[in-house]
C-alpha positions as CSV (number, residue, x, y, z in Angstrom):
1,M,-31.2,69.8,-14.0
2,F,-31.3,66.3,-12.0
3,L,-28.2,63.4,-11.3
4,E,-27.8,60.6,-13.7
5,V,-26.5,57.7,-11.5
6,T,-24.0,55.9,-13.8
7,C,-22.7,52.0,-12.8
8,F,-19.5,53.6,-11.1
9,I,-21.9,54.1,-7.7
10,C,-23.0,51.4,-7.8
11,L,-25.0,49.8,-4.2
12,S,-24.2,47.4,-2.7
13,I,-26.6,44.2,-1.8
14,I,-26.6,44.0,1.8
15,P,-25.7,40.7,3.3
16,L,-28.4,39.7,5.4
17,F,-27.2,37.6,8.2
18,D,-23.4,39.0,8.1
19,S,-23.2,37.8,11.4
20,A,-21.1,34.4,13.0
21,P,-22.5,31.5,12.5
22,L,-24.5,28.5,14.1
23,D,-22.5,26.2,15.6
24,V,-25.3,23.2,14.3
25,S,-22.7,20.6,14.6
26,S,-24.2,18.6,17.1
27,I,-28.1,18.7,15.2
28,S,-28.0,15.3,13.4
29,G,-29.3,15.1,9.9
30,K,-30.6,18.1,10.1
31,S,-28.9,20.7,7.1
32,S,-26.6,23.9,8.9
33,L,-28.2,27.5,9.8
34,S,-26.3,29.0,6.6
35,S,-28.3,26.7,3.8
36,S,-31.2,27.7,5.2
37,M,-30.4,32.1,5.3
38,D,-29.1,31.4,2.1
39,N,-32.8,29.8,0.9
40,I,-35.2,32.4,2.5
41,F,-32.2,35.0,1.0
42,P,-32.2,34.8,-2.9
43,Q,-28.3,36.8,-4.2
44,E,-30.3,37.4,-6.6
45,C,-32.7,41.1,-6.3
46,G,-34.3,43.2,-8.0
47,L,-34.2,42.2,-11.5
48,R,-37.0,42.1,-14.2
49,K,-37.8,39.0,-16.1
50,I,-40.3,40.7,-18.6
51,R,-38.4,42.9,-20.4
52,N,-41.2,45.4,-22.2
53,T,-43.5,46.9,-19.5
54,T,-44.0,50.1,-20.9
55,G,-46.9,51.5,-19.3
56,G,-49.6,53.1,-20.8
57,R,-51.2,56.6,-20.1
58,V,-54.0,56.9,-17.7
59,K,-56.3,60.2,-16.2
60,R,-53.2,62.6,-14.8
61,I,-54.6,63.1,-11.2
62,V,-51.3,62.6,-9.1
63,G,-49.1,62.2,-11.6
64,G,-49.1,58.9,-12.3
65,T,-49.8,56.7,-14.9
66,Q,-50.7,53.2,-15.4
67,S,-47.8,50.7,-15.1
68,A,-48.0,47.4,-16.7
69,Q,-48.1,43.8,-16.1
70,G,-44.8,42.9,-13.9
71,K,-43.1,45.4,-14.6
72,W,-42.9,46.4,-10.6
73,P,-42.2,42.1,-9.9
74,W,-41.4,43.1,-5.7
75,Q,-45.2,45.6,-5.0
76,A,-46.9,43.9,-2.5
77,A,-50.7,44.0,-1.9
78,L,-51.7,44.2,2.1
79,F,-55.5,43.8,2.3
80,Y,-57.1,43.7,6.2
81,K,-59.8,42.0,6.5
82,G,-60.5,41.8,2.3
83,H,-59.7,44.9,1.6
84,H,-56.9,46.3,0.1
85,Y,-55.0,49.0,2.4
86,C,-51.9,49.4,2.4
87,G,-48.7,48.3,-0.4
88,G,-45.3,46.6,0.8
89,A,-42.3,44.7,-1.2
90,I,-40.4,41.4,-1.5
91,I,-37.5,41.4,0.4
92,S,-37.6,37.1,0.0
93,S,-39.6,34.4,-0.5
94,T,-40.9,34.4,3.0
95,W,-41.0,38.0,4.7
96,I,-42.6,41.3,3.4
97,L,-41.2,45.0,4.5
98,T,-43.6,47.6,4.7
99,T,-44.5,51.0,7.1
100,A,-45.6,50.8,10.6
101,H,-48.5,53.5,10.1
102,C,-50.8,50.9,8.5
103,F,-50.9,48.7,11.6
104,N,-52.6,51.4,13.2
105,P,-55.5,52.2,15.0
106,L,-58.2,51.6,12.3
107,T,-56.0,48.0,11.7
108,S,-54.7,45.5,13.7
109,T,-51.5,43.7,14.2
110,D,-53.2,40.1,14.6
111,P,-51.3,38.3,11.8
112,V,-55.1,36.6,10.8
113,D,-56.7,40.3,9.8
114,W,-53.7,40.5,7.1
115,T,-53.7,39.0,3.4
116,V,-50.5,39.4,1.2
117,V,-51.3,39.4,-2.7
118,L,-48.5,39.3,-5.3
119,G,-47.4,39.4,-8.5
120,D,-50.9,42.0,-8.0
121,H,-52.3,44.4,-10.6
122,H,-56.5,44.2,-11.1
123,L,-57.4,44.9,-7.6
124,K,-60.7,43.8,-9.0
125,E,-59.9,40.6,-10.8
126,R,-58.6,37.8,-9.1
127,N,-55.7,36.1,-11.5
128,D,-54.1,32.9,-10.7
129,K,-51.9,33.0,-13.5
130,F,-49.9,35.6,-12.1
131,E,-50.5,36.1,-8.4
132,Q,-49.5,34.7,-5.1
133,R,-52.2,34.9,-2.2
134,R,-50.1,34.0,1.1
135,K,-51.1,34.0,5.2
136,V,-48.8,36.3,7.0
137,V,-47.8,34.0,10.8
138,S,-45.6,37.8,12.3
139,I,-45.6,41.1,12.5
140,T,-42.9,43.4,13.6
141,V,-43.3,46.7,14.7
142,H,-40.2,48.9,15.2
143,E,-39.7,49.7,18.9
144,Q,-39.4,52.5,18.6
145,Y,-42.0,53.7,16.3
146,M,-43.7,57.1,17.3
147,S,-47.0,57.4,15.0
148,M,-49.3,60.4,14.1
149,Y,-52.1,58.9,15.7
150,F,-50.8,58.3,19.4
151,E,-48.6,61.6,20.1
152,G,-50.9,64.4,18.3
153,I,-51.2,64.4,13.8
154,D,-49.9,68.6,14.5
155,D,-47.0,66.9,16.8
156,T,-45.2,65.1,15.9
157,P,-43.9,62.6,12.3
158,P,-43.2,58.9,12.1
159,M,-40.2,57.8,12.8
160,N,-39.3,54.7,12.5
161,D,-42.1,53.7,10.2
162,V,-41.2,50.8,9.2
163,T,-42.3,46.5,9.7
164,I,-41.5,43.3,8.8
165,L,-44.1,40.6,7.5
166,K,-43.5,36.7,8.0
167,L,-45.5,34.8,5.7
168,D,-47.3,31.2,5.6
169,R,-44.9,29.9,3.1
170,P,-42.7,30.5,0.5
171,L,-43.4,32.8,-2.9
172,T,-42.2,31.1,-5.9
173,F,-40.2,34.0,-8.0
174,N,-41.3,34.1,-11.6
175,N,-42.3,36.7,-14.4
176,Y,-44.2,38.9,-11.8
177,V,-43.1,38.0,-8.3
178,Q,-39.3,38.6,-7.7
179,P,-37.8,39.9,-4.3
180,L,-36.7,43.3,-4.6
181,C,-32.5,44.6,-3.4
182,L,-32.3,46.5,-0.1
183,P,-29.2,49.3,0.4
184,S,-26.5,49.2,2.9
185,P,-26.7,50.7,5.6
186,D,-23.6,53.4,4.5
187,E,-25.3,54.1,1.3
188,V,-25.9,57.8,0.2
189,F,-29.9,58.2,-2.3
190,L,-28.2,61.7,-4.0
191,P,-31.1,64.6,-4.5
192,N,-32.8,64.9,-8.1
193,E,-31.7,60.5,-8.1
194,E,-35.2,59.3,-10.6
195,C,-36.9,56.7,-8.4
196,Y,-40.2,56.0,-8.9
197,V,-42.6,54.5,-6.5
198,A,-45.5,52.0,-7.2
199,G,-49.8,51.6,-6.0
200,W,-53.0,51.4,-5.4
201,G,-54.3,54.1,-3.9
202,H,-56.0,57.5,-3.9
203,T,-55.8,59.4,-7.3
204,Q,-56.0,62.1,-5.2
205,W,-56.3,63.4,-1.2
206,N,-59.2,61.6,-0.6
207,G,-60.2,61.0,-3.7
208,T,-60.6,56.9,-5.7
209,Q,-58.8,54.4,-5.8
210,P,-58.1,53.1,-8.5
211,D,-57.8,48.5,-9.0
212,I,-55.1,49.2,-11.6
213,L,-51.3,49.1,-10.2
214,R,-50.2,53.3,-11.3
215,E,-46.6,54.3,-10.8
216,A,-44.8,57.8,-10.4
217,K,-41.5,58.5,-11.4
218,V,-40.2,61.9,-8.6
219,R,-36.7,62.9,-7.2
220,I,-35.1,62.6,-4.3
221,V,-34.7,65.4,-2.6
222,S,-31.6,66.3,0.7
223,R,-33.2,66.6,3.6
224,E,-32.2,70.5,4.0
225,V,-34.6,71.5,1.9
226,C,-37.3,69.3,3.1
227,N,-37.0,70.7,6.8
228,Q,-37.4,74.5,4.6
229,E,-40.1,76.4,6.8
230,K,-42.0,76.2,3.7
231,S,-42.1,72.1,3.7
232,Y,-41.7,70.2,6.2
233,N,-39.8,72.7,9.0
234,G,-37.4,70.5,10.7
235,T,-38.7,67.5,11.3
236,I,-37.7,65.8,8.6
237,H,-35.5,62.8,10.7
238,D,-32.1,60.2,9.9
239,T,-35.1,57.8,10.0
240,A,-36.9,59.4,7.5
241,M,-36.7,61.0,3.1
242,C,-38.1,63.1,1.1
243,A,-38.8,62.7,-3.2
244,G,-41.1,64.6,-4.9
245,F,-40.8,68.2,-7.2
246,A,-41.3,71.9,-5.8
247,E,-44.1,72.9,-8.2
248,G,-46.4,69.4,-7.0
249,G,-47.7,67.3,-8.6
250,I,-46.6,64.1,-9.0
251,D,-46.5,62.1,-5.1
252,A,-48.0,58.9,-3.4
253,C,-51.2,59.5,-1.7
254,E,-53.5,57.7,0.9
255,Y,-52.7,53.4,1.0
256,D,-50.0,53.8,-0.9
257,S,-48.5,53.4,2.5
258,G,-46.1,50.7,2.5
259,G,-44.7,50.9,-1.1
260,P,-41.1,51.1,-1.9
261,L,-39.8,53.8,-3.7
262,V,-37.5,52.0,-6.5
263,C,-33.7,53.6,-7.5
264,T,-32.2,51.4,-10.2
265,R,-28.4,51.8,-10.6
266,C,-26.5,49.0,-12.9
267,G,-29.5,47.5,-13.7
268,R,-31.0,46.5,-10.5
269,H,-34.0,47.8,-8.5
270,Y,-32.9,48.9,-5.4
271,A,-35.7,49.9,-1.6
272,A,-34.9,53.2,-1.6
273,G,-37.4,54.4,0.7
274,L,-41.0,53.5,1.9
275,V,-44.4,55.3,1.7
276,S,-45.2,56.7,5.0
277,W,-46.5,60.3,5.5
278,G,-46.6,64.0,3.3
279,D,-49.1,66.9,4.3
280,Q,-51.5,66.0,2.1
281,C,-50.9,64.3,-1.5
282,A,-49.0,66.3,-4.1
283,L,-49.1,69.9,-3.7
284,P,-46.3,72.5,-3.8
285,N,-43.2,72.6,-1.9
286,K,-44.9,69.4,0.3
287,Y,-43.3,66.6,-0.3
288,G,-44.2,63.0,-0.6
289,V,-42.1,61.7,3.0
290,Y,-40.7,58.5,3.0
291,S,-39.3,55.4,6.2
292,N,-35.2,56.1,4.9
293,L,-33.5,52.0,4.0
294,T,-30.6,53.2,4.7
295,A,-30.7,54.3,8.1
296,L,-33.2,51.1,9.0
297,T,-31.7,48.5,7.5
298,P,-29.9,47.4,10.4
299,W,-32.9,46.8,12.2
300,I,-34.4,45.1,9.5
301,T,-31.4,42.5,9.2
302,D,-31.5,42.2,12.6
303,K,-34.8,40.9,13.2
304,I,-35.1,38.7,10.5
305,N,-32.2,37.6,11.1
306,K,-33.4,36.9,15.4
307,F,-36.8,35.6,14.4
308,E,-35.5,32.9,11.5
309,R,-32.0,31.5,13.9
310,A,-35.2,31.3,16.9
311,H,-37.4,29.6,14.3
312,F,-34.3,27.0,13.0
313,N,-33.0,26.0,16.5
314,G,-36.8,25.2,18.2
315,S,-37.4,22.9,14.0
316,A,-34.0,21.5,15.1
317,S,-34.8,20.9,19.0
318,K,-37.8,18.9,18.4
319,G,-35.4,16.6,15.8
């Protein structure tokens, strides 16, 4: 059996800025910080604007299906030097959430190397009717991120695998571009809860990359099950979570990294996790491992809070 989540366990939408407001009363002619924050983080999140979003079937390789245009309006495509490299999630009009391991020795943390495309569906067909392209002005990687790249591939699975990207200018929210909700730090996504992952990643391990956005339904797996010897043998820590199926066959894969694991409650969509790592793709008992956003949301909100306050102070001092 699988869990049927009802609206009796609705998630609360975390307030991204809940600390004492900055005193700007002495700054003549400046809008308040709280007003600035409201503009950056709209209260409405996790809502689709297009109702008919049934995707068509495609060849099943890692269990995915072709998605419909506008079904996942918070999905971001990250391009490194013009090539698709990772996924991400819109969490506000100027901030994108993704994983830290996208910024590895094969890439860089120089914002000029990265472009984010929102509202994308077909990677090789540019469509300005749906797409919005933005430059990146700031990349903030978790300070305590630990990576296989640096610690040894068999030694240390990624920890604190999260990064936030600041865009050069605000997005325009419409039918094809919308923000995704973050969970509050005390929320728990329960075992067997059905969620979705989407991306343009490989359709099999070391396979080919599709042009059209694909999606897959997966189930949350408890940390206890995921830490069994036949799975990941105790390496799944509190900043990670698992989803998938014991029999395998459905999973995220290479180049899906950073895309959100999306769970739905009461008509809203929440980012429960981010595609992080796994033992190849869709193998039996080798579940997909995701960054656990319930554990990482405090870091996300703290960093954005500090960035926006510093930016506001800098702008105010020039006035």
